[in-house]
Structure formats: C-alpha cells, structure tokens
C-alpha positions in Angstrom: 70.3 84.7 -38.9 71.7 88.0 -40.0 70.6 89.4 -43.4 72.3 92.4 -45.1 72.3 94.0 -48.5 75.7 94.0 -50.2 76.2 96.3 -53.2 78.8 94.9 -55.5 79.3 93.7 -59.1 78.3 90.6 -61.1 82.1 89.8 -61.2 82.5 89.6 -57.4 83.1 86.0 -56.1 80.0 86.3 -53.9 77.9 86.8 -57.1 78.9 83.5 -58.6 75.9 81.5 -57.2 73.6 84.1 -58.8 75.3 84.0 -62.1 75.6 80.2 -62.2 72.1 79.4 -61.0 70.4 82.0 -63.3 72.4 80.7 -66.2 71.2 77.2 -65.4 67.6 78.4 -64.9 67.5 80.1 -68.3 69.2 77.2 -70.0 66.8 74.6 -68.6 63.6 76.7 -69.1 64.4 78.0 -72.6 67.2 76.0 -74.1 67.7 77.4 -77.6 64.1 78.6 -77.9 65.2 82.1 -78.7 67.8 81.0 -81.2 70.8 81.5 -79.0 73.0 79.2 -76.9 71.3 78.1 -73.6 71.9 80.7 -70.9 73.0 83.4 -73.5 71.0 86.0 -71.6 73.5 86.0 -68.7 76.4 87.2 -71.0 74.3 89.7 -73.0 75.4 92.7 -70.9 78.8 93.7 -69.6 79.1 94.0 -65.9 79.9 97.8 -66.1 76.2 98.4 -67.0 75.2 97.2 -63.5 77.5 99.7 -61.8 76.9 103.3 -60.6 76.2 105.9 -61.7 73.8 104.3 -64.2 73.2 100.9 -62.6 73.7 98.8 -59.5 73.9 95.2 -58.4 72.9 93.9 -55.0 73.1 90.7 -53.2 71.1 89.7 -50.1 73.6 88.0 -47.8 72.4 85.7 -45.0 75.2 85.1 -42.5 77.6 86.1 -45.2 76.1 83.7 -47.8 74.4 85.0 -51.0 70.7 84.0 -50.9 69.1 86.5 -53.3 70.1 89.3 -55.7 69.3 91.5 -58.6 70.4 94.4 -60.6 69.4 97.3 -62.8 70.9 99.3 -65.6 70.0 102.5 -67.4 67.1 102.1 -69.8 66.7 105.8 -70.6 67.2 109.1 -68.7 64.5 108.6 -66.1 64.0 104.8 -66.4 66.1 101.9 -65.0 65.7 98.4 -66.3 65.6 95.7 -63.7 67.5 92.5 -64.4 68.9 89.3 -62.8 66.3 88.9 -60.0 67.3 85.7 -58.3 66.7 83.6 -55.2 69.0 80.7 -54.3 67.1 77.5 -54.9 67.5 76.5 -51.2 65.8 79.7 -50.0 62.8 80.1 -52.3 59.2 80.8 -51.0 60.5 83.1 -48.3 59.7 86.5 -49.9 63.4 87.2 -50.6 62.7 88.3 -54.2 60.2 90.9 -52.9 63.0 92.2 -50.7 65.3 92.5 -53.6 62.7 94.2 -55.8 62.0 96.7 -53.0 65.7 97.4 -52.4 66.4 97.9 -56.1 63.4 100.3 -56.3 64.8 102.3 -53.4 68.3 102.3 -54.8 67.0 103.4 -58.3 65.2 106.3 -56.6 68.4 107.2 -54.7 70.2 107.2 -58.1 67.6 109.6 -59.6 65.4 107.2 -61.6 61.6 107.6 -61.5 60.5 104.5 -63.3 61.4 100.8 -63.6 61.0 98.7 -66.8 61.6 95.0 -67.0 60.9 91.9 -69.1 60.6 88.3 -67.9 60.2 85.2 -70.0 56.9 83.4 -70.6 58.2 80.3 -68.9 58.7 82.1 -65.6 55.2 82.2 -64.1 56.6 82.9 -60.6 58.4 86.0 -61.9 55.2 87.2 -63.7 53.4 86.7 -60.4 56.0 88.6 -58.4 55.8 91.7 -60.6 52.0 91.7 -60.7 51.9 91.4 -56.9 54.4 94.2 -56.3 52.6 96.8 -58.4 54.1 96.5 -61.8 51.9 97.2 -64.8 51.9 94.6 -67.4 52.5 95.9 -70.9 50.8 92.9 -72.4 47.4 91.3 -72.2 47.5 89.1 -69.0 44.6 87.0 -70.2 46.5 85.9 -73.3 48.7 82.8 -73.4 52.1 84.2 -72.3 53.8 82.1 -75.0 52.2 84.4 -77.5 54.4 87.2 -76.3 57.5 85.2 -75.4 58.9 88.1 -73.4 56.6 89.8 -70.9 57.3 93.5 -70.3 56.3 95.4 -67.2 56.8 99.0 -65.9 56.3 100.8 -62.6 56.4 104.4 -61.6 58.6 104.7 -58.5 57.2 106.6 -55.5 59.1 108.9 -53.3 61.8 107.3 -51.3 60.7 106.8 -47.7 63.0 108.7 -45.3 63.4 105.5 -43.2 65.1 103.5 -45.9 68.8 103.3 -45.2 71.5 103.8 -47.8 73.9 100.9 -48.5 76.5 100.8 -45.7 80.0 102.1 -46.3 81.2 98.7 -45.2 79.8 97.3 -48.5 82.1 99.6 -50.5 85.1 98.5 -48.5 84.3 94.8 -48.9 83.5 95.3 -52.6 87.0 96.6 -53.1 88.5 93.5 -51.6 
C-alpha cells in the first residue's frame, strides 16, 4: 500500500470522488437548512482560489486512488482558510484527515502563511473533534449547543515548518498538467 500526496486542482479527474462525496455529505446533513440548494457549499468558490500562489489543493492517493483530500485559500495576508477536508467513506477512522490537516498546515507555511482559519458545520461532530484534537482554538463556546452557532469557527497559529517535511514532488506537477 503506497500513499502519496498529490497537489492538483478541484477540477482534476482524481478530485471527483472528493467533490461528489462532499457534496452528498453536505446535502444529506444540511439539506436546505442554510436557505440554499443542498450541497451549494461545494460550488461557492471557484477552483482558482485553491491554486498557488494564494491557495492549494491536495489529495492523498493510496495506490493511485484518492482516499482523502483538502484545500486552503487566502483568508487575509497572513491567514489561510482551510476548506474541503474529506476522507473517502471506505477509508474513514484511519487518521487520514489528520494527515491531510498536517500536510495542509505544512504547505500553508511553505507558501508564507502563519495562521489557519476554518469553519465547520454544527452537524459535523467528527470535524469539530478533529480540529479540537489537532490544536485548533475554537472561536465559540464549546459547552454550548453547536446548533446555536450553526457554523463553528476555529483558528490555529502555525508553527515553524520542520526541516524534515518534504515539499510536494515535481512528479505531481507533471501529472497535474496531464
């Protein structure tokens, strides 16, 4: 079993499982709760926002198959906003979302950001747990009913990039162009 990070775009064919499964997740968890069509969140931002120099989009491939992914875009000059954290439904409970979050943090540092901001929905307790467990500071009262807030914001100051973290391989760039 070979895992590798693949930097690409939400429009790449390998990103389709992420886009389709996240759209389904949002549609089934929220429906029209926020007054929009089910899954509207997935079409809210153009793909260009998740591309360098201001953003990035990564997939975790296992034997060439996308099993997890995520992205970030510019929030402000020193802050990136994390979006689209996903694990394929067949591969959950393996810590893959943690790997994606760590990789996105490292890439955001490489791109000059010093902080991450994100929001997750109140009907995603596993996402809330992930961010709390990975050092994100909640910008809401965690003892309150999450439905009161609807969207749960978090932030995290990013630490110095460890020298041992590799940069995305040049092979990714060649494959992305294909």
